[in-house]
Structures are given as structure tokens and as C-alpha cells.
DOMAR-706737 format. One line per 2 residues: number of its first residue (from 1); their letters; for each residue x, y, z of N, C-alpha, C. Coordinates in steps of 0.001 Angstrom, whole numbers, plus 500000, padded with zeros to 6 digits. Each point is the difference from the previous one (the first is absolute). Example, Ala and Ser with C-alpha at 12.3 -4.5 7.8 and 13.67 -1.06 7.14 Angstrom:
REM DOMAR-706737
1) AS) 513190/494310/507800/499110/501190/500000/500900/501200/500000 | 499650/501050/499280/500820/501190/500060/499230/501090/500730
This chain:
REM DOMAR-706737
1) XX) 057155/187416/894155/500571/499920/498678/498877/499908/498974 | 500275/500468/498819/498978/500043/498956/499545/498595/499622
3) XX) 500864/499006/500133/499626/498639/499620/498830/499493/500832 | 499903/500423/501264/498860/499597/500816/498707/500633/499489
5) XX) 500107/501213/499488/498835/500637/499398/499529/499238/498781 | 500946/499515/499192/499650/499210/498819/499353/498683/500423
7) XX) 500555/499358/501017/499439/498736/500480/498583/500197/500535 | 499792/501057/500765/498667/500286/500537/499017/500302/498878
9) XX) 500413/500796/499031/499150/500320/498856/499632/498735/499234 | 500973/499134/499750/499747/498762/499261/499025/499104/500765
11) XX) 500212/499874/501300/499093/499189/500811/498576/500533/499932 | 499851/501309/500179/498669/500611/499979/499350/499857/498632
13) XX) 500775/500185/498939/499444/499907/498651/499523/498578/499703 | 500832/499013/500305/499618/498613/499719/498791/499592/500836
15) XX) 500011/500355/501275/498870/499670/500874/498722/500692/499525 | 500099/501269/499628/498838/500730/499505/499461/499409/498717
17) XX) 500895/499606/499080/499561/499397/498751/499298/498667/500249 | 500529/499201/500919/499343/498732/500331/498615/500231/500595
19) XX) 499906/500958/500913/498690/500317/500593/499021/500479/498936 | 500483/500827/499069/499147/500488/498913/499533/498887/499088
21) XX) 500889/499058/499688/499626/498854/499171/498949/499140/500703 | 500234/499725/501288/499045/499185/500748/498651/500700/500165
23) XX) 500015/501307/500183/498743/500737/500090/499260/499935/498668 | 500727/500125/498906/499381/499866/498682/499356/498636/499809
25) XX) 500705/498956/500406/499427/498649/499904/498779/499854/500895 | 500078/500582/501190/498909/499892/500973/498714/500634/499485
27) XX) 500113/501142/499319/498790/500675/499517/499677/499661/498553 | 500802/499128/499385/499680/499518/498666/500491/500869/498855
29) XX) 500997/500832/500238/500565/500845/498956/501358/499417/499621 | 500226/499832/498722/501265/499437/499547/501039/501110/499877
31) XX) 500269/500678/501114/500964/501104/500013/500460/500230/501434 | 501084/500732/500130/500505/500401/501307/499141/501157/500494
33) XX) 499409/499829/501166/499102/501014/500538/500619/500604/501255 | 500566/501181/499852/500516/500725/501160/501381/499603/500454
35) XX) 500736/499262/499205/501328/499560/500416/500929/501159/500302 | 499936/501045/499186/500846/501172/500208/499626/500699/501300
37) XX) 498723/500120/500254/499539/500626/501239/500395/499202/501225 | 499839/498675/499926/500422/499151/501116/501489/500161/500262
39) XX) 500786/500016/498935/501454/500128/500143/500370/501340/500634 | 499346/501065/499561/500297/501324/500532/499617/500086/501478
41) XX) 498845/499487/500341/499562/500012/501391/500938/499173/500869 | 500400/498849/499508/500931/499150/500735/501334/500699/500222
43) XX) 500494/500693/498976/501265/500726/500124/499899/501082/501073 | 498916/500740/499999/499816/501065/500987/499916/499413/501410
45) XX) 499222/498929/500163/499821/499410/501327/501296/499391/500536 | 500716/499259/499160/501248/499384/500457/501046/501059/500315
47) XX) 500104/501006/499151/500956/501079/500227/499706/500704/501324 | 498733/500295/500247/499609/500665/501248/500289/499103/501203
49) XX) 499696/498711/499882/500238/499068/501096/501487/499900/500313 | 500837/499867/498966/501448/499914/500212/500540/501275/500644
51) XX) 499466/501140/499570/500439/501278/500563/499618/500111/501478 | 498756/499640/500330/499535/500093/501389/500736/499041/500924
53) XX) 500368/498823/499495/500711/499015/500810/501486/500316/500120 | 500488/500951/499201/501403/500367/500063/500933/499012/499326
55) XX) 499477/499216/499058/500811/499005/499314/500813/500581/498851 | 499822/501261/499701/500684/500607/498864/501111/500919/500493
57) XX) 501242/499721/499602/501058/500975/500279/499892/501106/498949 | 500809/501030/500103/499861/501171/499129/500157/499645/498526
59) XX) 500993/499178/499659/500221/499639/498596/498869/499134/499453 | 499555/499043/500789/498904/499135/499561/498729/500806/499831
61) XX) 499734/500890/500945/498798/500832/499908/500056/500891/498763 | 501181/500521/499675/500144/500818/498789/499722/499171/498758
63) XX) 500461/498747/499982/499735/499125/498857/498532/499674/499848 | 499350/499680/501111/498570/499700/499963/499221/501249/499593
65) XX) 500380/501156/500524/499328/501249/499651/500164/500313/498513 | 501201/499791/499469/500246/500238/498578/499075/499147/499138
67) XX) 499937/498703/500296/499168/499128/499184/498520/500224/500256 | 499643/500454/501186/498595/500349/500243/499585/501162/499105
69) XX) 500895/500970/499822/499697/501142/499140/500005/499606/498529 | 500834/499046/499620/500070/499550/498612/498878/499034/499656
71) XX) 499349/499468/501018/499028/498929/499812/498842/500397/499096 | 499395/501140/500271/498795/500377/499257/500255/500100/498499
73) XX) 500991/500761/499523/500174/500052/498541/500387/498653/499389 | 500789/499210/500697/500401/498702/499461/498803/499067/499900
75) XX) 499229/499914/501051/498876/499073/500024/498878/500469/499078 | 499773/501287/499902/498985/500492/499060/500388/499625/498582
77) XX) 501284/500105/499665/500455/499598/498670/499790/498500/499785 | 500265/499200/501031/499780/498558/499878/498509/499679/499873
79) XX) 499181/500696/500767/498568/499732/499976/499365/500396/498677 | 500609/500938/499285/499448/500435/498710/500015/498879/498980
81) XX) 500804/498973/500238/500074/498888/499059/498968/498919/500278 | 499233/500138/501059/499016/498971/500321/498853/500022/498992
83) XX) 499343/498889/499887/498915/499859/499041/498712/500604/500563 | 499778/501260/499678/498831/500708/500507/498737/499583/499251
85) XX) 500137/499619/498750/498829/499616/499202/499211/498875/500643 | 500684/499025/500562/499310/498872/500623/499161/500478/501178
87) XX) 500559/500875/500805/499263/500497/501165/498793/500823/499579 | 500166/500863/498994/498894/500853/499558/498910/499174/499332
89) XX) 500391/498986/499239/498998/499180/499319/499203/499136/500967 | 500434/499928/501245/499278/499209/500992/498777/500723/500535
91) XX) 499798/501239/499590/498784/500732/500370/499969/500431/501451 | 498931/499624/500680/499787/500444/501377/501056/499468/500957
93) XX) 500585/498867/499678/501011/499458/500909/501202/500934/500073 | 500327/500664/498877/501111/500953/500011/499656/501214/500863
95) XX) 498765/500463/499891/499551/501110/500832/500046/499605/501478 | 499542/498806/500297/500033/499482/501367/501435/499908/500506
97) XX) 500888/499476/499159/501401/499844/500387/500671/501350/500225 | 499512/501037/499357/500547/501330/500207/499400/500703/501210
99) XX) 498710/499838/500198/499322/500704/501088/500306/499414/501384 | 500077/498694/500094/500222/499375/501306/501317/500461/500637
101) XX) 501137/499970/499283/501232/500490/500636/499929/501477/500378 | 499327/500806/499180/499871/501422/500317/499195/500178/501285
103) XX) 498921/499280/500129/499162/500092/501203/500777/499509/501225 | 500736/498911/499842/500804/499480/501113/501062/501016/500410
105) XX) 500646/500611/499011/501028/501002/500319/499400/501193/500728 | 498865/500479/499534/499348/501134/500657/499606/499633/501431
107) XX) 499538/498776/500189/499589/499567/501332/501185/499832/500945 | 501176/499677/499476/501151/499774/500866/500821/501251/500271
109) XX) 499703/501103/499345/500760/501234/500216/499963/500444/501466 | 498843/500024/500651/500011/500398/501421/500847/499059/500868
111) XX) 499941/498699/499721/500797/499032/500762/501487/500243/499788 | 500415/500171/498754/501409/500251/499704/500458/501333/500576
113) XX) 499108/500970/500012/500323/501304/500562/500275/499882/501503 | 499205/499206/500686/500219/499795/501432/501308/499271/500263
115) XX) 500372/499073/499121/501258/499265/500176/501214/500894/499816 | 499883/501004/499154/501164/500826/499692/500182/501172/500964
117) XX) 499044/500245/500852/500139/501085/500973/501019/499634/501059 | 500849/500958/500383/500934/499711/501105/499232/499911/501308
119) XX) 500489/499184/500889/499337/499874/501296/500246/501266/500806 | 498991/500484/500687/500190/501230/500786/500952/499762/501159
121) XX) 500857/500961/500235/500954/499892/501109/499396/500685/501223 | 500330/499466/501148/499484/500586/501228/500876/501185/500368
123) XX) 499379/501015/500578/500780/501153/500443/500800/499611/501236 | 501091/500676/500193/500905/499685/501110/499728/500852/501226
125) XX) 498785/500449/500131/499633/500753/501188/500586/501388/500047 | 500115/500659/498861/500500/501374/500011/498995/500866/500721
127) XX) 500459/500742/500961/499091/500891/500733/500436/501434/499760 | 499295/500648/499103/500293/501409/499691/498900/500866/500487
């Protein structure tokens, strides 16, 4: 059902925003750092995990899929309201806060790629 998609989206958004706030505090920036990215990554990972475990019936999966597709434009609109001036005025810390997640994402692409590959099936001994 679509309501489960809304619940999952809300959970991911709130969790991502909290992580972004805490990361900002950790590196000394008075702003949310990467909350939208954390939320998006969390949504993708949870959705994939639920799908692989078979916890989603057809209606629930359709609801989660709908909100997954709606997520990017909604969250980008929300993120546009964040205080970017504070992050930019922080100088090198803003550059650091931008580069580190990009480097981490690039480094994890091969790992995520291996996780998403289907496991090879064994042949059934066809003798042609």
C-alpha cells in the first residue's frame, strides 16, 4: 500500500536529516551536511533489503516504488531551503564536507555493484 511507502520515506528522511545534523556538528559546520544524501541512500538500501527478503507484497512494493520515484524531486525541493551560506562561508571545511562523501561514494561503487549482482546458478548437467 502507498501508506507504507510514505512511512518508509518519512523514516529515511528524518534519519538522514539527523545524520546530516550530527555530521555538521562533528566537523564544526553549523548546517546539515549530507542529510539528503544519507536519506536517499537509506531509502535505496532499505527498499532493496525489503525486496530481497520478500517482505513486500505487490501493493506495498508499488507504494514503496512510487515514493522512491517521487523522493528525488521532493527532497531536492526541501534541500533547496537549507542555509547554504553558512556552509560556503566556512571555507575549506565546506570543500572537505563535499569531497569526503564523493570520495566515499566512488570507493563504495565496486562493493555495491558486487552486492547487486545475482548469484550465478549452477547448470543442471545439460549434455548436448
